[in-house]
N, CA, C and O atoms as a MOPAC input file, in Angstrom:
PM7 MOZYME 1SCF
protein

 N     21.01200 1   186.14600 1    28.10600 1
 C     21.88600 1   186.00800 1    29.83200 1
 C     20.12600 1   185.31200 1    29.97400 1
 O     19.06600 1   185.74100 1    29.51900 1
 N     20.57700 1   183.57000 1    31.16000 1
 C     19.53900 1   183.22400 1    31.52100 1
 C     19.18500 1   183.60000 1    32.77700 1
 O     19.93300 1   184.43500 1    33.28500 1
 N     18.12400 1   183.17200 1    33.52300 1
 C     17.20700 1   184.29600 1    34.69600 1
 C     17.76300 1   183.40700 1    35.70800 1
 O     18.05400 1   182.23800 1    35.96300 1
 N     17.74100 1   185.45200 1    36.45200 1
 C     18.51900 1   184.53000 1    37.68400 1
 C     17.94700 1   184.67500 1    38.86300 1
 O     17.06600 1   185.48800 1    39.13900 1
 N     18.65600 1   183.54700 1    39.87800 1
 C     17.79300 1   182.66000 1    40.70900 1
 C     18.45500 1   182.90700 1    42.14600 1
 O     19.68100 1   182.93600 1    42.25100 1
 N     17.21300 1   183.17100 1    43.77400 1
 C     17.75400 1   183.67900 1    44.44800 1
 C     17.22600 1   182.93100 1    44.67300 1
 O     16.13300 1   182.56000 1    44.24500 1
 N     18.53700 1   182.12800 1    46.13500 1
 C     17.80300 1   181.06700 1    46.94500 1
 C     17.69200 1   181.67900 1    47.93700 1
 O     18.63100 1   182.47100 1    48.01100 1
 N     16.74100 1   181.78300 1    49.14800 1
 C     16.49100 1   182.31900 1    50.33500 1
 C     16.12000 1   180.72200 1    51.41800 1
 O     15.01700 1   180.21600 1    51.62000 1
 N     17.44600 1   180.27800 1    51.92300 1
 C     17.46000 1   178.59000 1    52.88100 1
 C     18.41200 1   179.15900 1    53.51000 1
 O     19.40700 1   179.81400 1    53.20000 1
 N     17.75500 1   178.66100 1    54.79500 1
 C     19.52000 1   178.96300 1    55.83200 1
 C     19.90100 1   177.41700 1    56.35500 1
 O     20.34000 1   177.48500 1    57.50300 1
 N     19.85800 1   175.94300 1    55.81000 1
 C     20.31200 1   175.35300 1    56.25100 1
 C     20.65500 1   175.21500 1    54.79500 1
 O     19.76400 1   175.36300 1    53.95900 1
 N     22.38700 1   174.83100 1    54.29200 1
 C     23.20300 1   175.00900 1    53.96800 1
 C     23.14500 1   174.15600 1    53.49800 1
 O     22.24300 1   174.36100 1    52.68500 1
 N     23.58700 1   172.86400 1    53.32200 1
 C     23.54600 1   171.12800 1    52.50300 1
 C     22.06400 1   171.40900 1    51.57900 1
 O     22.06200 1   170.76700 1    50.52800 1
 N     20.68800 1   172.35100 1    51.83500 1
 C     20.22900 1   171.59400 1    51.58900 1
 C     19.63900 1   173.27800 1    49.82900 1
 O     18.96100 1   173.20700 1    48.80400 1
 N     20.64400 1   174.70500 1    50.69100 1
 C     20.39500 1   175.51400 1    49.72300 1
 C     21.45700 1   174.46900 1    48.54100 1
 O     20.93900 1   174.16600 1    47.46600 1
 N     22.42800 1   174.14600 1    48.74500 1
 C     23.69600 1   173.88100 1    47.96600 1
 C     22.63900 1   172.78500 1    47.11100 1
 O     22.52800 1   172.80100 1    45.88600 1
 N     22.06000 1   172.04700 1    47.82200 1
 C     21.03500 1   170.87700 1    46.43000 1
 C     20.25600 1   171.50300 1    45.90900 1
 O     20.06800 1   171.21300 1    44.72800 1
 N     19.37200 1   172.72300 1    46.54400 1
 C     18.98100 1   173.42100 1    45.59600 1
 C     20.15600 1   174.14200 1    44.29400 1
 O     19.99000 1   173.83400 1    43.11400 1
 N     21.44000 1   175.21900 1    44.77200 1
 C     21.32200 1   174.96900 1    44.02000 1
 C     22.40200 1   174.62200 1    42.36100 1
 O     22.72500 1   175.20500 1    41.32600 1
 N     22.68500 1   172.70300 1    43.35900 1
 C     22.96700 1   172.24200 1    41.89600 1
 C     21.53600 1   171.83900 1    41.06000 1
 O     21.75100 1   171.97300 1    39.85500 1
 N     20.68300 1   171.56200 1    41.22600 1
 C     18.86300 1   171.33600 1    40.16800 1
 C     18.72200 1   172.47900 1    39.78100 1
 O     18.30000 1   172.40000 1    38.62700 1
 N     18.90500 1   174.24500 1    40.28400 1
 C     18.75100 1   175.84300 1    39.30500 1
 C     20.11200 1   175.02200 1    38.16500 1
 O     19.78900 1   174.52300 1    37.08700 1
 N     21.47200 1   175.02900 1    38.63100 1
 C     22.32100 1   175.25700 1    36.94000 1
 C     22.05100 1   174.14200 1    36.73300 1
 O     22.04000 1   174.18900 1    35.50300 1
 N     21.61300 1   172.27300 1    37.18600 1
 C     21.19100 1   171.78200 1    36.21700 1
 C     20.16800 1   171.80700 1    35.18700 1
 O     20.10700 1   171.10000 1    34.18100 1
 N     19.33300 1   172.76100 1    35.59200 1
 C     17.67000 1   173.47600 1    34.39000 1
 C     19.09900 1   174.31800 1    33.82800 1
 O     19.88900 1   173.54000 1    33.29300 1
 N     19.32600 1   175.02800 1    33.84300 1
 C     20.55100 1   175.90700 1    33.13300 1
 C     19.81000 1   177.67900 1    32.64000 1
 O     19.45200 1   178.38300 1    31.69500 1
 N     20.02900 1   177.57300 1    34.71800 1
 C     19.37800 1   178.77000 1    35.27200 1
 C     20.74300 1   179.03000 1    36.05500 1
 O     21.27900 1   178.02500 1    36.52300 1
 N     21.50400 1   180.52400 1    36.29600 1
 C     22.54600 1   180.88600 1    37.67500 1
 C     21.51400 1   181.53900 1    38.39300 1
 O     20.39400 1   182.01000 1    38.20000 1
 N     22.30300 1   181.38600 1    39.25600 1
 C     21.98200 1   181.02900 1    40.80800 1
 C     22.75000 1   182.26500 1    41.55900 1
 O     23.94900 1   182.26700 1    41.83900 1
 N     21.55000 1   183.61900 1    41.90700 1
 C     23.19900 1   184.88500 1    41.41300 1
 C     23.41100 1   185.51000 1    43.39800 1
 O     23.87200 1   186.59200 1    43.76200 1
 N     22.78000 1   184.13400 1    44.46900 1
 C     22.98000 1   184.57200 1    46.02400 1
 C     22.00000 1   183.67700 1    46.68200 1
 O     20.81700 1   183.36500 1    46.54400 1
 N     23.05700 1   183.38100 1    47.50300 1
 C     21.67800 1   182.17500 1    48.81200 1
 C     22.43300 1   183.15100 1    49.61000 1
 O     23.59100 1   183.56800 1    49.64200 1
 N     21.13600 1   183.39000 1    50.35600 1
 C     20.47400 1   184.30600 1    51.51800 1
 C     20.03900 1   183.31000 1    52.40300 1
 O     19.07800 1   182.56600 1    52.20600 1
 N     20.95200 1   183.32000 1    53.62100 1
 C     20.36900 1   182.62300 1    54.40900 1
 C     19.15600 1   182.77200 1    55.71300 1
 O     18.78000 1   181.84900 1    56.43600 1
 N     18.51500 1   184.75800 1    55.77700 1
 C     17.85400 1   185.39900 1    55.85100 1
 C     17.16300 1   186.65500 1    55.11000 1
 O     17.08400 1   186.67900 1    53.88100 1
 N     16.62100 1   187.79600 1    55.99900 1
 C     15.79100 1   188.28300 1    55.39100 1
 C     17.29000 1   189.66600 1    54.76400 1
 O     17.83300 1   189.46200 1    53.67800 1
 N     17.56400 1   190.47900 1    55.33400 1
 C     18.43500 1   191.18800 1    55.34600 1
 C     19.02200 1   190.74900 1    53.66300 1
 O     18.97100 1   191.35000 1    52.59000 1
 N     19.56800 1   189.42500 1    54.07200 1
 C     20.09600 1   188.83100 1    52.56400 1
 C     18.96100 1   188.70800 1    51.48000 1
 O     18.93800 1   189.01300 1    50.28800 1
 N     18.32700 1   188.32800 1    52.05500 1
 C     17.36200 1   188.06300 1    50.20800 1
 C     16.92900 1   189.89400 1    50.07100 1
 O     16.46500 1   190.41600 1    49.05700 1
 N     17.13300 1   190.36000 1    50.93100 1
 C     16.81500 1   192.09600 1    50.42700 1
 C     17.65400 1   192.65200 1    49.37600 1
 O     17.35500 1   193.06000 1    48.25400 1
 N     18.95300 1   192.56600 1    50.08300 1
 C     19.44100 1   192.60400 1    49.20600 1
 C     20.23700 1   191.79800 1    48.02300 1
 O     21.34400 1   192.20000 1    47.66400 1
 N     19.88100 1   191.12100 1    47.67700 1
 C     19.50300 1   190.26200 1    46.71400 1
 C     18.90700 1   190.48400 1    45.73100 1
 O     19.32900 1   190.20700 1    44.60800 1
 N     17.72400 1   191.07100 1    45.99700 1
 C     16.85600 1   191.18600 1    45.56800 1
 C     16.74700 1   191.46900 1    44.02900 1
 O     16.20900 1   190.76400 1    43.17500 1
 N     17.50700 1   192.89700 1    43.85300 1
 C     16.91700 1   193.62200 1    42.75200 1
 C     18.00800 1   193.17400 1    41.42800 1
 O     18.17200 1   193.75400 1    40.35400 1
 N     18.89400 1   191.49000 1    42.13900 1
 C     19.51500 1   190.91000 1    40.80400 1
 C     19.48800 1   189.60700 1    40.80300 1
 O     20.33500 1   188.71400 1    40.80200 1
 N     17.94200 1   189.69400 1    40.80200 1
 C     17.14400 1   188.05100 1    40.45100 1
 C     15.89900 1   188.36500 1    40.04400 1
 O     15.23500 1   189.32900 1    40.42500 1
 N     15.57700 1   187.50100 1    39.23100 1
 C     13.87300 1   187.23000 1    38.60400 1
 C     13.23600 1   186.28600 1    39.52900 1
 O     12.11800 1   186.57400 1    39.95600 1
 N     14.00600 1   184.80600 1    40.02400 1
 C     12.91600 1   184.13100 1    40.39100 1
 C     13.62900 1   183.72500 1    41.68300 1
 O     14.78100 1   183.30600 1    41.57100 1
 N     13.12000 1   183.79600 1    42.79300 1
 C     13.27400 1   183.15800 1    44.42000 1
 C     12.74300 1   181.56000 1    45.28200 1
 O     11.78100 1   181.23700 1    45.97900 1
 N     14.04200 1   180.83400 1    44.73000 1
 C     13.09000 1   179.63100 1    45.62300 1
 C     13.32000 1   179.69400 1    46.79700 1
 O     14.37600 1   179.16300 1    47.13900 1
 N     12.38400 1   180.40900 1    48.00300 1
 C     11.89700 1   180.66400 1    48.96400 1
 C     11.44400 1   179.35800 1    50.68200 1
 O     10.39500 1   178.73300 1    50.83300 1
 N     12.48000 1   179.37200 1    51.49600 1
 C     11.58200 1   178.45100 1    52.50700 1
 C     10.93400 1   178.96300 1    53.42500 1
 O     11.61600 1   179.80400 1    54.00900 1
 N      9.69500 1   178.82600 1    53.92600 1
 C      9.02900 1   179.12400 1    54.93100 1
 C      9.84500 1   179.54300 1    56.23300 1
 O     10.10300 1   180.69500 1    56.58100 1
 N     10.14200 1   178.54100 1    56.77800 1
 C     10.61400 1   178.29100 1    57.56200 1
 C     12.66900 1   178.46200 1    57.66600 1
 O     13.65000 1   177.86400 1    57.22300 1
 N     12.40700 1   179.51000 1    58.42800 1
 C     14.55600 1   180.73900 1    58.08100 1
 C     14.35300 1   180.59200 1    59.97000 1
 O     13.44000 1   181.05200 1    60.65500 1
 N     15.35000 1   179.93200 1    60.33100 1
 C     16.07400 1   180.45300 1    61.62300 1
 C     15.26600 1   181.73800 1    62.55500 1
 O     15.34900 1   181.97200 1    63.76000 1
 N     14.86200 1   182.09500 1    62.00800 1
 C     15.04100 1   184.01700 1    62.36200 1
 C     13.40300 1   183.58400 1    62.50500 1
 O     12.92700 1   184.05500 1    63.53800 1
 N     12.60900 1   182.93800 1    61.84900 1
 C     11.45900 1   182.46100 1    62.46600 1
 C     10.63900 1   182.34400 1    60.62200 1
 O     11.20300 1   182.50800 1    59.54000 1
 N      9.32000 1   182.04100 1    60.88300 1
 C      8.82000 1   181.75600 1    60.01200 1
 C      8.56600 1   182.81600 1    59.12100 1
 O      7.42000 1   183.24200 1    58.98500 1
 N      9.77700 1   183.41100 1    58.33200 1
 C      9.61100 1   184.99900 1    58.25400 1
 C      9.78400 1   184.55800 1    56.20200 1
 O      9.54700 1   185.39300 1    55.33000 1
 N     10.12200 1   183.46100 1    55.99000 1
 C     10.00600 1   182.74200 1    54.50100 1
 C      8.30000 1   183.37500 1    53.71200 1
 O      8.54900 1   183.38000 1    52.50700 1
 N      7.32300 1   183.69500 1    53.83700 1
 C      6.31000 1   184.40500 1    53.60000 1
 C      6.16700 1   185.65600 1    53.36700 1
 O      5.91300 1   186.18700 1    52.28600 1
 N      6.30800 1   186.08000 1    54.25500 1
 C      7.05000 1   187.67600 1    54.28000 1
 C      8.19500 1   188.10200 1    53.69100 1
 O      8.28900 1   189.27400 1    53.32800 1
 N      9.25300 1   187.17700 1    53.51300 1
 C      9.87900 1   187.97000 1    52.54900 1
 C      9.57100 1   187.15400 1    50.83300 1
 O     10.11900 1   187.55100 1    49.80500 1
 N      9.03500 1   186.51500 1    50.86900 1
 C      7.86500 1   186.41400 1    49.84100 1
 C      7.62700 1   187.57700 1    48.96500 1
 O      8.17600 1   188.08800 1    47.98900 1
 N      6.37600 1   187.83700 1    49.85500 1
 C      5.26700 1   188.51700 1    49.39100 1
 C      6.06000 1   190.57100 1    49.03700 1
 O      5.57500 1   191.64600 1    48.68500 1
 N      7.57500 1   190.00000 1    49.45800 1
 C      8.10300 1   191.75700 1    49.28100 1
 C      8.94000 1   191.53500 1    47.97900 1
 O      9.11500 1   192.37100 1    47.09200 1
 N      9.45400 1   190.18000 1    48.02700 1
 C     10.14600 1   190.35900 1    47.28200 1
 C      8.95600 1   189.84500 1    45.38100 1
 O      9.19900 1   189.30200 1    44.30300 1
 N      8.24500 1   190.22100 1    45.79300 1
 C      7.32400 1   189.45200 1    44.33700 1
 C      6.33500 1   191.04500 1    44.76900 1
 O      5.65500 1   191.01400 1    43.74400 1
 N      5.94100 1   192.01800 1    45.33700 1
 C      5.23100 1   192.69800 1    45.39900 1
 C      6.01600 1   194.62800 1    44.90600 1
 O      5.66700 1   195.65600 1    44.32600 1
 N      7.16400 1   194.07000 1    45.61900 1
 C      8.37400 1   195.19600 1    45.69300 1
 C      9.43600 1   194.79100 1    44.18400 1
 O      9.77600 1   195.49000 1    43.22900 1
 N      9.63600 1   193.76100 1    44.44100 1
 C     11.07100 1   193.97200 1    42.97900 1
 C     10.58000 1   193.23800 1    42.47700 1
 O     11.13500 1   192.15900 1    42.68100 1
 N      9.38100 1   193.12600 1    41.57200 1
 C      9.11900 1   191.69700 1    40.46200 1
 C      9.04900 1   190.47200 1    40.59000 1
 O      8.46800 1   189.63200 1    39.90200 1
 N     10.00800 1   190.32700 1    42.01300 1
 C     10.42500 1   188.65000 1    41.35200 1
 C      9.17600 1   187.72000 1    41.96100 1
 O      8.24200 1   187.77500 1    42.76000 1
 N      9.92900 1   186.69100 1    40.86700 1
 C      8.52700 1   185.07700 1    40.76700 1
 C      8.61400 1   183.73300 1    42.31200 1
 O      9.46400 1   182.90400 1    42.63700 1
 N      8.00700 1   183.91500 1    42.57300 1
 C      8.53400 1   183.28200 1    43.72200 1
 C      7.89200 1   181.65800 1    43.65100 1
 O      6.81400 1   181.11200 1    43.41500 1
 N      9.37600 1   181.26200 1    44.03800 1
 C      8.54000 1   179.60800 1    44.29900 1
 C      8.96700 1   179.47600 1    46.06900 1
 O     10.03000 1   179.70200 1    46.64700 1
 N      7.40200 1   178.93600 1    46.66300 1
 C      8.48100 1   178.43600 1    48.18800 1
 C      8.49500 1   176.85400 1    48.22400 1
 O      7.78000 1   176.01100 1    47.68200 1
 N     10.18200 1   176.73200 1    49.54100 1
 C      9.79600 1   175.78000 1    49.60400 1
 C      9.85600 1   175.20100 1    51.03800 1
 O     10.65800 1   175.75100 1    51.79300 1
 N      8.97200 1   173.95500 1    51.62600 1
 C      8.45100 1   174.17900 1    52.74600 1
 C      7.92300 1   172.87800 1    53.13800 1
 O      7.15400 1   172.43700 1    52.28400 1
 N      8.09900 1   172.04500 1    54.24800 1
 C      7.81400 1   171.07100 1    54.48900 1
 C      6.16000 1   171.28200 1    55.65600 1
 O      5.69300 1   170.44600 1    56.43000 1
 N      5.85400 1   172.12400 1    55.47300 1
 C      4.09600 1   172.51700 1    55.35600 1
 C      3.26800 1   173.33400 1    54.96900 1
 O      2.97900 1   174.38800 1    55.53600 1
 N      2.81800 1   172.90900 1    53.96200 1
 C      2.53200 1   173.78000 1    53.04300 1
 C      1.39000 1   174.75500 1    53.47800 1
 O      1.39200 1   175.94800 1    53.17300 1
 N      0.44500 1   174.16800 1    54.19300 1
 C     -0.12200 1   174.78600 1    55.41700 1
 C      0.32600 1   176.85400 1    55.12100 1
 O     -0.22300 1   177.80900 1    54.57200 1
 N      1.46600 1   176.62300 1    55.80300 1
 C      1.80300 1   177.93700 1    56.40100 1
 C      1.99400 1   179.00700 1    54.91100 1
 O      2.55900 1   180.09800 1    54.83700 1
 N      1.37200 1   178.30400 1    53.95700 1
 C      2.46200 1   180.13000 1    53.21900 1
 C      0.54800 1   180.72600 1    53.55000 1
 O      0.56200 1   181.92500 1    53.27300 1
 N     -0.57300 1   180.41900 1    53.89300 1
 C     -1.96900 1   181.18200 1    53.39800 1
 C     -1.15200 1   182.37100 1    53.36500 1
 O      0.06800 1   182.50600 1    53.27300 1
 N     -1.90600 1   183.03600 1    53.44100 1
 C     -2.28600 1   184.75100 1    52.41800 1
 C     -1.02400 1   184.99600 1    51.30300 1
 O     -1.19700 1   185.46300 1    50.17800 1
 N      0.64400 1   184.45900 1    52.02400 1
 C      1.39300 1   184.57800 1    50.98300 1
 C      1.51600 1   184.30700 1    49.65600 1
 O      2.41000 1   184.89700 1    49.04800 1
 N      0.83100 1   183.56200 1    49.08700 1
 C      0.08300 1   182.32000 1    48.07400 1
 C     -0.21600 1   183.55200 1    47.02500 1
 O     -0.04700 1   183.47600 1    45.80800 1
 N     -0.52500 1   184.29400 1    47.48700 1
 C     -1.18500 1   185.38900 1    46.15500 1
 C      0.11800 1   185.70200 1    45.21400 1
 O      0.14200 1   186.28400 1    44.12900 1
 N      1.03000 1   185.21800 1    45.85400 1
 C      2.48300 1   186.30200 1    44.94100 1
 C      3.42600 1   184.82900 1    45.26600 1
 O      4.62300 1   184.81500 1    45.55400 1
 N      2.49700 1   183.60200 1    45.12500 1
 C      3.69900 1   182.73100 1    44.74700 1
 C      3.13800 1   182.23600 1    43.43200 1
 O      2.02200 1   182.41100 1    42.94100 1
 N      4.43900 1   181.42000 1    42.88000 1
 C      4.61700 1   181.12800 1    41.43800 1
 C      4.05400 1   180.01300 1    41.42000 1
 O      3.20900 1   179.75200 1    40.56400 1
 N      4.48900 1   178.98500 1    42.54200 1
 C      4.33100 1   177.56300 1    42.70500 1
 C      4.56400 1   177.07200 1    44.37200 1
 O      4.91000 1   178.05400 1    45.02800 1
 N      4.48200 1   176.06100 1    45.04900 1
 C      5.36400 1   175.81300 1    45.91300 1
 C      5.35000 1   174.07400 1    45.90500 1
 O      4.42700 1   173.33800 1    45.55800 1
 N      6.87300 1   173.66200 1    46.47300 1
 C      7.74900 1   172.58800 1    47.16300 1
 C      7.22800 1   171.74800 1    48.01200 1
 O      6.48600 1   172.42600 1    48.72300 1
 N      7.19600 1   170.77000 1    48.31100 1
 C      7.24000 1   170.32400 1    49.92900 1
 C      8.33800 1   169.75200 1    49.66100 1
 O      8.69800 1   169.38100 1    48.54400 1
 N      8.89900 1   169.65600 1    50.62700 1
 C     10.45300 1   168.68600 1    51.51200 1
 C      9.97900 1   167.78000 1    52.05400 1
 O      9.06600 1   167.96500 1    52.86000 1
 N     10.44800 1   166.54600 1    51.78000 1
 C     11.47100 1   166.31100 1    51.53400 1
 C     10.85200 1   166.68500 1    49.76900 1
 O      9.65700 1   166.66400 1    49.47500 1
 N     12.25500 1   167.08500 1    48.54000 1
 C     11.43400 1   167.69700 1    47.07600 1
 C     12.40700 1   166.94000 1    46.50900 1
 O     13.52700 1   166.49100 1    46.74800 1
 N     11.58900 1   166.96100 1    45.69200 1
 C     12.08800 1   166.24200 1    44.47900 1
 C     12.61000 1   167.09600 1    42.70100 1
 O     12.02800 1   167.94400 1    42.02400 1
 N     13.55200 1   166.56600 1    42.55300 1
 C     14.74800 1   167.71300 1    42.25000 1
 C     14.05200 1   167.97900 1    40.26600 1
 O     14.63800 1   168.57800 1    39.36500 1
 N     12.44100 1   167.14700 1    40.19200 1
 C     11.61600 1   167.06100 1    38.80200 1
 C     11.05700 1   168.03900 1    39.38900 1
 O     10.13200 1   168.36400 1    38.64300 1
 N     11.06500 1   168.78800 1    40.39200 1
 C      9.62700 1   169.41600 1    41.14100 1
 C     10.16200 1   170.43700 1    40.82600 1
 O      9.70400 1   171.30400 1    40.08100 1
 N     11.57200 1   170.41800 1    41.57700 1
 C     11.96700 1   172.20800 1    40.80000 1
 C     11.92600 1   172.55300 1    39.83900 1
 O     11.01200 1   173.33500 1    39.57500 1
 N     12.71100 1   172.23900 1    38.96600 1
 C     12.67600 1   171.86200 1    37.86000 1
 C     11.20500 1   172.33500 1    36.56200 1
 O     11.16200 1   173.06000 1    35.56900 1
 N     10.23800 1   171.49200 1    37.25700 1
 C      9.11000 1   171.85700 1    36.74300 1
 C      8.94700 1   173.33000 1    37.65300 1
 O      9.51200 1   174.38900 1    37.38100 1
 N      8.52900 1   173.21700 1    38.16700 1
 C      8.04500 1   174.98500 1    39.33600 1
 C      8.86100 1   176.39600 1    38.80200 1
 O      8.32800 1   177.50400 1    38.85900 1
 N     10.67600 1   176.09800 1    38.11000 1
 C     11.57800 1   176.60600 1    37.68600 1
 C     10.91200 1   177.28000 1    36.63900 1
 O     10.60800 1   178.45800 1    36.44900 1
 N     10.67300 1   175.59300 1    35.62700 1
 C     10.32000 1   176.03900 1    33.91500 1
 C      8.81900 1   176.73700 1    33.45900 1
 O      8.51000 1   177.15400 1    32.34300 1
 N      8.01700 1   176.71800 1    34.68200 1
 C      6.77600 1   177.66000 1    35.01100 1
 C      7.48500 1   179.50000 1    35.01000 1
 O      7.57800 1   180.34100 1    34.11600 1
 N      7.73700 1   179.49900 1    35.99200 1
 C      8.23600 1   180.64600 1    36.36200 1
 C      8.96700 1   181.72900 1    35.11800 1
 O      8.59500 1   182.86400 1    34.82000 1
 N     10.35800 1   180.76100 1    34.42300 1
 C     10.79000 1   181.11500 1    33.70600 1
 C      9.60100 1   181.68800 1    32.10600 1
 O      9.59700 1   182.82600 1    31.63800 1
 N      8.97900 1   180.83100 1    31.74200 1
 C      7.98300 1   181.02500 1    30.58700 1
 C      7.22800 1   182.46300 1    30.70100 1
 O      7.09700 1   182.84400 1    31.86500 1
 N      6.95300 1   182.92000 1    30.17300 1
 C      6.74200 1   184.29600 1    29.98600 1
 C      5.45700 1   184.60400 1    30.04100 1
 O      5.04400 1   185.74100 1    29.81300 1
 N      4.45900 1   183.27600 1    30.45400 1
 C      3.58800 1   184.23300 1    30.87500 1
 C      3.10400 1   184.66900 1    32.76400 1
 O      3.32200 1   184.03100 1    33.79400 1
 N      2.57300 1   185.67600 1    32.59500 1
 C      2.90300 1   186.36100 1    33.77100 1
 C      1.89800 1   186.66500 1    35.13900 1
 O      2.03200 1   187.56100 1    35.97200 1
 N      0.86000 1   185.60900 1    35.06700 1
 C      0.88400 1   184.10300 1    36.06900 1
 C      0.02000 1   183.37700 1    35.99700 1
 O     -1.06400 1   183.82100 1    35.61800 1
 N      0.14400 1   182.06600 1    36.31000 1
 C      0.55700 1   180.89600 1    36.33600 1
 C     -0.59800 1   180.62300 1    36.43900 1
 O     -0.84800 1   179.70700 1    35.65500 1
 N     -2.24300 1   181.20100 1    37.49700 1
 C     -3.29500 1   180.97700 1    37.20100 1
 C     -3.68900 1   181.33300 1    36.50500 1
 O     -4.71200 1   180.69600 1    36.25100 1
 N     -3.41300 1   182.74700 1    35.33800 1
 C     -4.05100 1   182.46100 1    34.08600 1
 C     -3.40500 1   182.25500 1    32.63200 1
 O     -3.41700 1   183.06100 1    31.70100 1
 N     -2.90200 1   181.11500 1    32.66700 1
 C     -1.68700 1   180.69400 1    31.47800 1
 C     -2.76400 1   178.92700 1    30.70900 1
 O     -3.11900 1   177.77000 1    30.93600 1
 N     -2.76700 1   180.39100 1    29.48500 1
 C     -3.82100 1   179.23100 1    28.52600 1
 C     -3.75500 1   177.62200 1    28.66400 1
 O     -2.62400 1   177.13800 1    28.62600 1
 N     -4.88600 1   176.71200 1    28.82400 1
 C     -4.87400 1   175.14200 1    28.79900 1
 C     -5.57400 1   174.73000 1    27.78500 1
 O     -6.80500 1   174.73900 1    27.82100 1
 N     -4.91100 1   174.32900 1    26.78400 1
 C     -6.50700 1   173.66000 1    26.35100 1
 C     -7.58300 1   174.32700 1    25.25100 1
 O     -8.61700 1   173.87400 1    24.76000 1
 N     -6.93100 1   175.51500 1    25.09300 1
 C     -7.88200 1   176.73300 1    24.56400 1
 C     -8.60800 1   177.41800 1    25.90400 1
 O     -9.03100 1   178.56300 1    25.75200 1
 N     -8.72600 1   176.97200 1    26.81800 1
 C     -9.20100 1   177.94500 1    28.00200 1
 C     -8.65300 1   178.45300 1    28.96000 1
 O     -7.66900 1   177.81200 1    29.32800 1
 N     -8.92100 1   179.56600 1    29.67400 1
 C     -7.72800 1   180.23500 1    31.09100 1
 C     -8.13000 1   180.37700 1    32.02000 1
 O     -8.98900 1   181.12800 1    32.48200 1
 N     -7.28500 1   179.35400 1    32.53000 1
 C     -8.27500 1   179.39700 1    33.80700 1
 C     -7.97300 1   180.30600 1    35.47300 1
 O     -6.93000 1   180.47800 1    36.10300 1
 N     -8.99200 1   180.60900 1    35.67100 1
 C     -8.56700 1   181.26700 1    36.88100 1
 C     -9.18600 1   180.54500 1    38.41100 1
 O    -10.37700 1   180.23500 1    38.42800 1
 N     -8.48200 1   180.34500 1    39.44300 1
 C     -7.99800 1   179.19900 1    39.88800 1
 C     -8.82300 1   179.45400 1    41.17100 1
 O     -9.38700 1   178.59300 1    41.84600 1
 N     -8.79600 1   180.75200 1    41.38100 1
 C     -9.12500 1   181.95400 1    42.70800 1
 C    -10.25900 1   181.25300 1    42.61800 1
 O    -10.35300 1   180.20200 1    43.25300 1
 N    -11.15600 1   181.64200 1    41.93600 1
 C    -12.40600 1   181.16600 1    42.02600 1
 C    -13.29000 1   180.18400 1    40.99800 1
 O    -14.43900 1   180.21800 1    40.55700 1
 N    -12.02800 1   179.20400 1    40.83900 1
 C    -12.65100 1   178.53400 1    40.35200 1
 C    -13.38800 1   177.94100 1    39.35900 1
 O    -14.13900 1   176.96800 1    39.43200 1
 N    -13.03000 1   178.77500 1    38.22400 1
 C    -13.49200 1   179.61700 1    37.37400 1
 C    -12.69000 1   179.09000 1    35.82500 1
 O    -11.57200 1   178.58600 1    35.72100 1
 N    -13.56000 1   179.36600 1    34.85400 1
 C    -12.74200 1   179.57900 1    33.09400 1
 C    -13.26700 1   179.66100 1    32.43000 1
 O    -14.33100 1   179.12100 1    32.12500 1
 N    -12.27600 1   180.84800 1    31.70800 1
 C    -13.23600 1   181.49000 1    30.22700 1
 C    -12.03100 1   180.67300 1    29.21300 1
 O    -10.95500 1   180.18400 1    29.55700 1
 N    -12.77700 1   180.75000 1    27.62100 1
 C    -12.42400 1   180.72600 1    26.51200 1
 C    -11.01000 1   182.22700 1    26.71000 1
 O    -11.12900 1   183.41700 1    26.99900 1
 N     -9.42900 1   181.09200 1    26.27900 1
 C     -8.56200 1   181.86000 1    26.08500 1
 C     -8.72100 1   183.00800 1    25.12600 1
 O     -9.46300 1   183.00800 1    24.14400 1
 N     -7.54700 1   184.47500 1    25.72100 1
 C     -8.00300 1   185.64400 1    24.67700 1
 C     -9.14300 1   186.10000 1    25.03500 1
 O     -8.98700 1   187.30900 1    24.86100 1
 N    -10.22500 1   185.94800 1    25.43200 1
 C    -10.78500 1   186.66400 1    26.36800 1
 C    -11.01900 1   186.63900 1    28.23900 1
 O    -10.88100 1   185.68800 1    29.00900 1
 N    -11.38600 1   187.97700 1    28.50700 1
 C    -11.09400 1   188.40700 1    29.57700 1
 C    -12.41600 1   187.48700 1    31.06300 1
 O    -13.51000 1   186.94300 1    30.91400 1
 N    -11.84300 1   187.65100 1    31.90900 1
 C    -12.70700 1   187.04200 1    32.72600 1
 C    -14.01700 1   188.10500 1    32.64900 1
 O    -14.04200 1   189.32000 1    32.45500 1
 N    -14.76900 1   187.42000 1    32.81300 1
 C    -16.44100 1   187.92600 1    32.45200 1
 C    -16.23000 1   188.97000 1    34.30500 1
 O    -17.16200 1   189.64500 1    34.74300 1

């Protein structure tokens, strides 16, 4: 079975466009949620969530994303017209896609989230493992000193 994706987006036409992109990437969309309650109801069913930062109930996207990541071990990709809004929630994110988005950007973010890498900030690159928060790197296979 493929990875299961939750779309948290209150603009239905945007949600349907994202759904087509997710399906074209070979992943299953398990639900489209328009608010926090709907998102959390589907949390146990998904592996990845594409979360809009600004929902009609207010800018609740970062909170939803952090809850999905921390409580339900969901890999979160934020979708926003204003990436500066992510703030503290960025620690829970596997990626951030800006609106208007390109299908290739969403597909690339999904590919990263599907990978077996537990944390994209620590994925080996060219023999080194980056530690992006500290702007540091160490040889692949070794832990941070």
